[in-house]
C-alpha positions as CSV (number, residue, x, y, z in Angstrom):
1,M,0.1,-0.1,0.2
2,A,1.0,3.4,-0.3
3,Q,4.1,5.1,2.2
4,W,3.7,8.1,4.3
5,I,6.2,10.1,6.1
6,H,5.7,12.9,8.6
7,A,8.4,15.5,9.7
8,S,9.4,19.1,10.5
9,A,7.8,21.7,8.1
10,D,9.6,25.1,6.1
11,S,7.6,27.8,8.2
12,R,8.9,29.8,5.1
13,N,7.0,27.9,2.3
14,S,4.7,26.1,4.6
15,P,1.3,27.8,6.1
16,R,2.0,25.5,9.2
17,A,4.4,25.7,12.2
18,P,7.5,24.2,11.9
19,C,6.8,20.3,13.2
20,R,9.3,17.9,14.8
21,T,8.0,14.3,14.0
22,L,8.6,12.7,10.7
23,Q,5.8,9.5,9.6
24,V,6.1,7.4,6.7
25,T,3.2,5.2,6.1
26,G,3.5,1.5,5.4
27,G,7.3,1.5,6.1
28,L,9.7,3.7,8.4
29,I,8.9,6.5,10.9
30,I,11.0,9.0,12.3
31,V,9.8,11.1,15.5
32,P,11.7,14.0,17.3
33,R,12.0,12.8,20.8
34,I,11.1,15.8,22.4
35,P,8.4,16.0,21.7
36,P,7.7,12.6,20.6
37,G,7.9,13.1,16.6
38,V,7.1,10.3,14.1
39,G,7.6,9.0,10.5
40,E,6.0,5.7,8.8
41,V,6.6,4.5,5.4
42,V,4.7,1.6,3.8
43,K,7.5,-0.7,2.9
44,R,6.3,-2.9,-0.3
45,Y,9.5,-4.9,-1.2
46,P,11.6,-5.5,1.7
47,L,14.3,-7.2,-0.3
48,T,15.6,-6.9,-3.7
49,T,17.5,-9.3,-5.8
50,L,19.8,-7.2,-8.1
51,P,21.4,-9.7,-10.9
52,S,23.1,-8.2,-13.8
53,V,23.4,-9.8,-16.9
54,P,25.0,-9.4,-20.5
55,H,21.4,-9.0,-21.6
56,F,18.3,-9.0,-21.2
57,P,17.7,-12.8,-21.5
58,E,15.7,-14.8,-24.2
59,E,12.5,-16.9,-23.1
60,D,12.9,-20.5,-22.4
61,L,17.2,-20.2,-22.7
62,K,19.6,-20.6,-20.0
63,L,22.0,-17.3,-19.2
64,R,24.8,-16.9,-16.5
65,A,24.8,-13.4,-14.7
66,T,28.2,-11.8,-14.2
67,S,26.8,-10.7,-10.7
68,I,24.4,-10.6,-8.0
69,R,23.3,-8.9,-5.1
70,V,20.3,-9.0,-2.2
71,R,19.5,-6.2,-0.5
72,R,16.5,-4.7,1.7
73,G,14.3,-2.2,-1.0
74,G,11.1,-0.4,-1.5
75,N,11.2,3.7,-1.6
76,C,10.6,4.9,2.0
77,P,12.7,2.4,3.5
78,N,15.6,3.3,1.0
79,T,14.5,7.4,1.8
80,M,15.0,6.1,5.4
81,E,18.6,4.8,5.3
82,V,19.4,7.8,3.6
83,L,17.9,9.9,6.1
84,Q,19.5,7.7,8.9
85,Q,23.0,8.7,7.3
86,L,22.6,12.3,7.0
87,L,21.1,12.4,10.5
88,R,24.4,10.6,11.8
89,A,26.7,12.9,9.7
90,R,29.4,14.8,10.8
91,D,29.9,17.6,8.6
92,L,26.4,18.7,8.5
93,P,24.6,21.1,10.6
94,P,22.7,19.9,13.3
95,P,19.2,19.5,12.8
96,T,17.2,22.4,13.8
97,T,13.8,20.9,14.7
98,G,13.5,22.8,17.8
99,G,12.8,20.1,20.0
100,G,15.1,17.5,20.1
101,P,16.5,15.1,17.5
102,L,14.3,13.4,15.4
103,K,13.3,9.5,16.1
104,M,12.6,6.8,13.5
105,H,10.0,4.5,13.2
106,L,9.3,1.8,10.9
107,V,5.5,1.2,9.9
108,S,5.3,-1.7,7.1
109,P,3.8,-5.1,6.7
110,L,6.3,-7.6,7.5
111,P,6.5,-11.5,7.8
112,E,6.1,-13.2,11.7
113,R,8.4,-10.8,14.2
114,H,10.7,-14.2,15.0
115,S,11.2,-14.9,11.6
116,Q,14.8,-14.9,9.5
117,A,13.5,-12.9,7.0
118,T,12.4,-9.6,9.4
119,A,15.5,-10.1,11.6
120,Q,17.2,-9.4,8.1
121,I,15.3,-6.8,7.2
122,I,15.9,-5.1,10.6
123,S,19.2,-5.8,10.7
124,S,20.0,-3.7,7.3
125,F,19.3,-0.6,9.3
126,P,22.7,-0.8,10.9
127,P,22.9,1.2,14.7
128,G,24.9,4.1,15.5
129,P,28.1,3.6,17.8
130,D,25.9,4.4,20.9
131,A,22.4,2.6,20.0
132,A,20.8,3.8,23.2
133,A,21.4,7.2,22.3
134,D,21.3,7.2,18.7
135,A,18.7,9.8,17.9
136,A,19.1,8.3,14.0
137,A,18.2,4.3,15.5
138,I,15.2,3.2,13.9
139,N,12.1,1.8,16.1
140,F,10.1,-1.2,14.7
141,E,7.5,-1.6,17.3
142,H,4.3,-0.1,15.1
143,C,5.6,-2.5,12.0
144,L,2.5,-5.1,11.1
145,F,3.8,-8.7,11.9
146,R,2.0,-11.1,9.5
147,E,1.2,-14.2,11.6
148,G,1.9,-17.2,9.2
149,H,4.2,-15.5,6.8
150,Q,8.0,-16.4,7.0
151,A,9.0,-14.3,3.1
152,P,9.0,-11.0,2.8
153,A,7.9,-9.1,0.0
154,S,10.6,-9.2,-2.9
155,S,11.4,-7.9,-5.7
156,Y,13.6,-8.9,-8.7
157,I,15.5,-6.0,-11.0
158,F,17.1,-7.6,-14.1
159,R,19.8,-5.2,-15.1
160,S,21.3,-5.7,-18.7
161,E,24.9,-4.4,-19.1
162,A,24.3,-4.2,-22.7
163,T,21.1,-1.6,-22.7
164,G,21.3,-0.5,-19.2
165,S,17.7,-1.5,-19.0
166,R,16.1,-2.6,-15.8
167,T,13.0,-5.5,-15.6
168,I,11.6,-5.9,-12.8
169,V,9.5,-8.9,-11.0
170,N,7.5,-8.9,-8.0
171,H,6.3,-11.0,-5.8
172,N,4.5,-10.5,-2.3
173,E,2.1,-12.8,-0.3
174,L,2.0,-10.3,2.5
175,L,-1.5,-8.3,3.3
176,D,-1.4,-4.7,2.5
177,M,-2.2,-2.2,5.4
178,T,-5.4,-1.3,5.5
179,T,-7.0,1.8,6.5
180,D,-7.9,0.5,9.8
181,E,-4.6,-0.8,10.4
182,F,-3.1,2.7,9.6
183,L,-5.8,4.5,11.9
184,D,-4.6,2.3,14.8
185,V,-1.1,3.6,14.1
186,V,-2.4,7.4,14.0
187,E,-4.1,7.0,17.0
188,A,-1.0,6.4,18.8
189,F,-0.1,9.4,18.2
190,R,-2.9,11.5,19.1
191,G,-2.2,14.1,22.0
192,Q,1.7,13.6,22.0
193,G,1.9,17.2,21.6
194,G,4.2,17.6,18.2
195,R,3.5,18.4,14.5
196,T,3.6,15.4,12.4
197,W,4.8,14.8,8.8
198,W,3.5,11.8,7.1
199,H,5.2,11.1,3.4
200,F,3.1,8.7,0.9
201,E,4.8,6.5,-2.0
202,G,1.3,6.2,-3.2
203,R,1.2,2.5,-4.6
204,V,-2.3,1.9,-3.7
205,P,-3.9,5.4,-4.1
206,E,-7.3,4.4,-3.1
207,T,-6.1,3.2,-0.3
208,T,-3.9,5.9,0.5
209,L,-6.5,8.4,0.1
210,G,-7.9,6.9,2.7
211,C,-5.0,6.8,4.9
212,I,-4.9,10.2,4.3
213,R,-8.4,11.8,4.9
214,A,-8.4,9.2,8.2
215,L,-5.1,10.7,9.2
216,R,-6.5,14.6,9.1
217,R,-9.5,13.6,11.1
218,V,-7.4,12.2,14.0
219,L,-4.5,14.6,13.8
220,G,-6.3,17.7,12.0
221,D,-4.5,20.0,9.4
222,G,-4.2,23.4,10.8
223,D,-2.5,24.9,13.6
224,G,-2.8,22.5,16.1
225,D,-0.5,21.3,18.4
226,D,-0.8,17.6,16.6
227,A,-1.5,18.9,12.7
228,A,0.1,16.6,10.5
229,T,1.5,17.8,7.0
230,V,1.4,15.7,4.1
231,S,3.9,14.5,1.8
232,V,3.2,11.9,-1.6
233,E,5.4,10.3,-4.5
234,V,3.5,10.6,-8.1
235,E,5.4,8.4,-9.6
236,R,4.2,5.5,-11.8
237,P,3.3,6.1,-15.4
238,G,-0.5,5.2,-15.6
239,R,-1.1,4.6,-12.3
240,A,-5.1,6.2,-11.9
241,G,-5.8,8.0,-8.6
242,L,-2.2,9.8,-8.1
243,R,-4.0,13.3,-8.9
244,E,-6.1,12.9,-6.1
245,L,-3.8,12.0,-3.4
246,A,-1.6,14.9,-4.9
247,A,-4.2,17.2,-4.3
248,E,-4.8,16.0,-0.7
249,A,-0.6,16.9,0.0
250,D,0.8,19.8,1.4
251,V,3.9,18.6,-0.3
252,V,4.3,16.8,-4.1
253,F,7.2,15.3,-5.9
254,Y,6.6,14.1,-9.1
255,S,8.6,11.9,-11.2
256,K,10.0,12.6,-14.9
257,S,8.7,9.2,-15.9
258,W,5.0,10.2,-14.4
259,A,5.4,13.7,-16.0
260,E,6.4,12.4,-19.6
261,D,3.8,10.0,-19.6
262,C,1.0,12.7,-19.3
263,G,2.5,14.5,-21.9
264,Y,4.5,17.1,-20.4
265,L,8.0,18.2,-22.2
266,S,9.6,19.8,-19.4
267,A,9.9,20.3,-16.0
268,E,8.5,23.9,-15.7
269,D,5.6,22.8,-17.8
270,C,4.9,20.2,-15.3
271,L,4.9,22.1,-12.3
272,R,3.0,25.1,-13.8
273,K,0.4,23.3,-15.3
274,E,-0.1,20.4,-12.2
275,S,0.4,23.2,-9.7
276,L,-3.4,24.1,-11.2
277,T,-4.5,21.2,-9.2
278,L,-3.1,21.5,-6.2
279,P,-5.3,23.0,-3.5
280,R,-3.6,22.4,-0.3
281,A,-0.1,22.0,-1.7
282,S,2.8,25.0,-0.5
283,L,5.8,23.0,-2.7
284,A,6.0,20.5,-5.6
285,M,9.1,19.7,-7.4
286,V,9.7,16.9,-9.8
287,T,13.1,15.4,-10.7
288,W,14.5,15.6,-14.1
289,G,16.8,13.0,-14.7
290,A,20.7,14.7,-15.9
291,E,18.9,17.6,-15.8
292,G,18.5,18.0,-12.1
293,A,15.5,19.1,-10.4
294,W,12.6,21.8,-10.1
295,C,10.6,23.0,-7.1
296,M,7.9,25.6,-7.3
297,S,6.5,27.1,-4.3
298,L,2.8,27.6,-4.5
299,K,2.3,30.4,-2.5
300,D,4.3,32.7,-5.0
301,R,4.4,30.3,-8.2
302,Q,8.5,30.9,-8.0
303,L,10.4,28.0,-9.8
304,V,13.4,27.1,-8.4
305,K,15.8,25.2,-10.6
306,S,18.8,23.0,-9.2
307,P,21.1,21.2,-12.2
308,V,23.5,18.9,-11.6
309,K,26.7,20.8,-10.8
310,T,28.9,18.0,-10.6
311,P,29.6,15.7,-13.5
312,V,28.6,12.0,-13.4
313,K,32.0,10.0,-14.1
314,Q,30.3,7.1,-14.5
315,V,26.4,5.9,-13.6
316,V,27.0,2.6,-11.6
317,D,23.8,2.2,-9.6
318,S,20.5,4.0,-10.5
319,V,18.2,2.1,-8.4
320,G,17.2,4.3,-5.4
321,A,18.3,7.7,-6.7
322,G,14.8,9.2,-6.8
323,D,14.5,7.9,-2.7
324,T,17.7,9.6,-2.4
325,F,16.4,12.3,-3.5
326,V,13.3,12.6,-1.3
327,A,15.4,11.9,1.3
328,G,17.4,15.1,0.9
329,M,14.5,17.4,0.2
330,L,13.0,15.7,4.0
331,Y,16.2,16.6,5.7
332,G,16.2,19.7,4.7
333,L,12.3,20.7,4.9
334,I,12.8,19.0,8.6
335,C,16.0,19.6,9.8
336,Q,17.0,22.6,8.2
337,A,13.6,24.3,8.1
338,E,14.8,27.8,9.6
339,T,18.2,27.9,7.9
340,W,18.0,26.7,4.4
341,D,16.2,28.2,2.0
342,V,14.4,26.4,-1.0
343,A,17.1,26.7,-3.4
344,H,19.7,25.2,-0.9
345,K,17.3,22.6,-0.3
346,L,16.7,21.3,-3.6
347,G,20.6,21.6,-4.3
348,F,21.2,19.6,-1.6
349,A,19.4,16.6,-2.9
350,V,20.2,17.0,-6.4
351,A,23.6,16.7,-5.1
352,L,23.0,13.6,-3.2
353,A,20.9,11.9,-5.8
354,T,24.0,12.5,-8.1
355,L,26.4,11.2,-5.2
356,K,24.0,8.2,-5.1
357,V,23.9,7.1,-8.8
358,Q,27.5,6.8,-9.0
359,R,28.1,3.9,-6.0
360,E,25.9,0.8,-5.4
361,G,23.2,1.0,-2.8
362,F,23.3,4.0,-0.6
363,G,26.5,3.3,1.7
364,G,28.5,6.3,3.0
365,L,26.3,8.7,1.3
366,G,26.3,10.6,4.8
367,D,30.0,10.6,4.8
368,D,30.6,11.2,1.4
369,I,28.5,14.5,1.3
370,R,29.5,17.7,3.1
371,M,28.3,21.4,3.4
372,D,30.0,24.7,2.2
373,V,29.6,28.2,3.0
374,Q,29.8,28.9,-0.7
375,S,27.8,26.5,-2.0
376,C,25.2,26.9,0.3
377,A,24.6,30.8,-1.1
378,D,24.8,29.0,-4.4
379,G,22.3,27.0,-3.9
380,G,23.6,23.9,-3.2
381,P,26.6,22.0,-1.4
382,S,29.5,20.6,-2.2
383,V,30.5,17.0,-2.5
384,R,33.3,15.5,-1.1
385,R,35.2,12.9,-3.7
């Protein structure tokens, strides 16, 4: 089902006061500790197998893979893995959430609590050097452990070395999270005294829409102490119901593939026209591959563009680049709401995603990106090689 994250909002681009909780529906949750904050993500494909093949195999023939890797996947879990690194990064300025460090939680359908698969998924998020005091440690108590199931949802991504194409086969026997299950999670945060930010991947739009509306009913969306901010990903081309989700959101992430499928020839065209269908949103952004990303402030309809400033030497692994961009933006919106402007946040997210595509997986991103005073003024960070 859909994914959601809740976190601090940017007071300059949102009518709401800064929040200190990040929640991601269905998979991961980020929460500031004082007051408790929450972030949830719906994690649909916890384990991803990535065989690399010389070329895409023909039907009913045998082909030897040149390499194979297995890792924990899923849009929101990937985003949380990167966020976890950013929160621990030594060279980034400390978060300015106003109420203490963020605390991350995972909310996702998983196999049985004591299954090997669940243990593998949990261990894929490494603890910090001092787990008891680590603000970036992830809590898994809100996960939905499906009794009688030992296998996780899985995704097989065949990467062709000849063309660079990716062919994805998914398998999942775990029941998706229902609106009622989501409501139980939301109720746990009623009266906690901290604003929250919920990020949804948008996998099952009809269910996700019900979750967002339930969230608004319980926590509110105005200026109350428990009010929630909602962001959504509009990513999958041809998926019905995504525009309806975007219309309910405060922050919207569009993908290039979705925009092109809708007939848009440029990022600017996409944002200018789609923004007319966003009655609630304060920010909308779209990634545009090698050209970087665009962001629009809906309050004044101003557009900001951040190009790829550091040339990409070689694309090694593009799986999760969009998730990395989302992590960079959420970090800026939640942790640097009062210190970075929109251009800086966008530049940081683009630089982070650019760094990611030049490596396998997400390891080391938090250590390899650093802030530079001049680059902040120019609207983006520098990258440590």
